[in-house]
N, C-alpha and C positions, 0 to 999 in steps of 0.2 A: 628348475626345481629349487625351492628355497633351502638354503643351508642354515642349520640351526645349532645353537648350544642347547643340548638336551638336558634338562634339569629334572631330577626325579627323587622320590623317596617312598618309604612305606607309609608316610603320613605323620602328622603331629610333630613336624620338624621345621616349621617356618618356610616351607617350600614355596607357597603362594606369594608371599611378600618378596622373597628373593627373586623369583622369576619376574615379578612386576618391576623390580628395580633394575635388574640386568637387561630387561627388554628395552630399556632406553638406549642401550648401546649396541645391541646385537639382536638378531632374530633368535627367538626361543620357541619352545613349545608353549601351548596356551596355559596361563596361570590358573585358569578355572577348569582345566582338564576337559575342555570341549573337544580336544583332539585325541583324548584317551591315552595320553602318553605320560602323564605326571606320576602315575603309580603302577606302571607295567611290572609284571612279575619278574621280568628279566630285561636286560638292555637289548632292545631289538636291533638286529643287524641292518645295515644300510640297504641291503638287497631287499629285505622285507619292508622297510620304510619307504622304498621307492614305489611300492604297490599298496601303501597304507590307505585304508578307507575308513570313514566314520559315517555310520548309518547309510552305507552304500555309496557315499560320495568320495571320490578320490581326493586324498590330501597328502600327496607324496612330499617327503622331505629327505634331506641328506644331512647326517650328523657329522660335524667336524670334531666336536668335543662334547663331553658330558660331565655333569656334576651330580653326585649322589649324596644326599644329606641323610645322615643317620643320627639317632639320639637315644635317650633313655626310653626303652620300650614300655616300661611301667607307666611313665607319664603320658606317652603317646596313646596307650590303650585307654587310660582314663579320659583323655581329651576327646577321643572318638565317641565314647559313650556319653560324655557330658554334652557334646554338641548334637547328639541325637542322630548321627549318621553311621553308627558302628556297623550295622548290617550292610548298608550300601558300600561302605569303604572296604569291608572284608571281602565282598564280592569282587571289587576291583583289584585287590592285592592278591587274591587267591583264585579267582575265577569260579568260586563256589558260593552259594548262598548259605550262610551259617544258620544253625539251629539254636542260636543263642540271641536273646533279645535285650538282656540287661547284665549288669555286672554280677549279680547274684547267680544267674544261670551260668555265666562264664566260669565263676569260681567253683560252682557245683560240678561242672563237667571237666574242669581243669584243662581247658582247651584254648590254645592260642588261635582264635578265629582269624586273625590277621596274618598269621604265619610270618611274623617279623624276621625270625632267624633265617627261614628259607628264602625270603625276599633278599635279605642282606647277602646270603651266600650265592644266590643266583647272580647278583650284580658283581660280586667278587670274581666271578668267572670271566668277566669282561666281554668285549665285543670287538668290532673292527674299527674302533676309535678309542682314544684315551678317555679314562674315567677318573675324575678326581673325587675322592671320598672326603667328606667334611663332617666333623662332629658338630651338631647344632650348638651344643652348650659351649663350644670353643670357637664358634664362627668369628666373633668380633675380635678375638685375639689373633686371628689368622687372615684378616681381610686382605692384607698385602699379597699373600699367596693366591687367594681366590681371584682377586682383581687382575693380577698378572696373568693367571691362567685363562681367565675369561676375556682378556684383552680390553679391559675397561680403561679409557683414557685417564692418565694420572691426575689431571686437573679436576676429575669428578670423584676421586677416592674419598675426599672428606665430606661428601654429600650423603653418604650412606647413613641411614637412621641410627641413632644412638641405641645402645643395648638397653632394653628394659628388663628389670629384674623379673624373672619368670618364677612365680610362686609355685611350690610343689602342691599339686592337687591331692597327692597321697595323704598328706597330713590332715586333710579335712574329712577323710573317710574313716569309718569305724575300724578298730584294730583288726577284727576278723577278716574284713575285706582287704585291708592292706596286706595281711599275711597271705591271703589267697592269691592276690596278684603277684606277690613275690615268689610264691611257689611255682607259678606259671612262667614268669619272665626272669626270675633271679639269675639263673645260670647264663642266659644270653646277655643279660645286663652286665654281669661280671666279665664275660668274654669281650664285649665291646669296649669295656673300660681299659682293656689291655692293649688295644690297637692304637696307633698314632691318631692324633686329632685330624691330621690332614695327610693323605697319601694318594699317589696316582697309580692306577693300573694301566700298563701299556696295552696297545691294541694287540689282539690275538696274533695277527700276522707278524708283528714285531717279535713277540715272544717265541713264536714258532721258528722264526729266522735265527734267533739267538741260540735256541736249542739245537737247531740243525748245524750251526757253525761249531757249537761245542762238541757235537757228536763227530763231526768231521775231524776236529782237532784231536779227539781222543782215540780215533781209529787209525 
């Protein structure tokens, strides 16, 4: 069974190009999501991945580590609509087909069809392997931590593509649209700004063992 570095996000966070680059050095999930792993609503356990199927075809994998990329949800939302795949992407991150087809309808319904915050919280709960969370906007300032974690050979570290300035798509939108998007995603955006740019969630079994030992010590 193939052992992989499982790289995921709720979308709009540079996940595809990161998978493509890291796949030079380790096995990963598919960068184009043909294995349906890049945007899963939660980190799938290895017991479930051992029986994973795509279109009825067995594609079992074992995860040794995972990377979860998060970023500004307002910009991610705009990106999905701009590229014309918002409805399809929302179904992948939530499992439900949205009743929204454009930004105007999104703002009218005041509905996060991608469930970005729920996606983030589900991944925060962890799984049976370590998960490194990385803020997209701070990725280039933390490449050493990412490469060390992903076990990229040191002599390839300086081959990573240089950071390109990502222009805000919000600024190109009419003020009422900007305000509507902020009303939907503002609270979550502020919440993510308060977390570290890079942090690691230990496997569930590890956390349970620590809690058990603490309980033993206190009783």
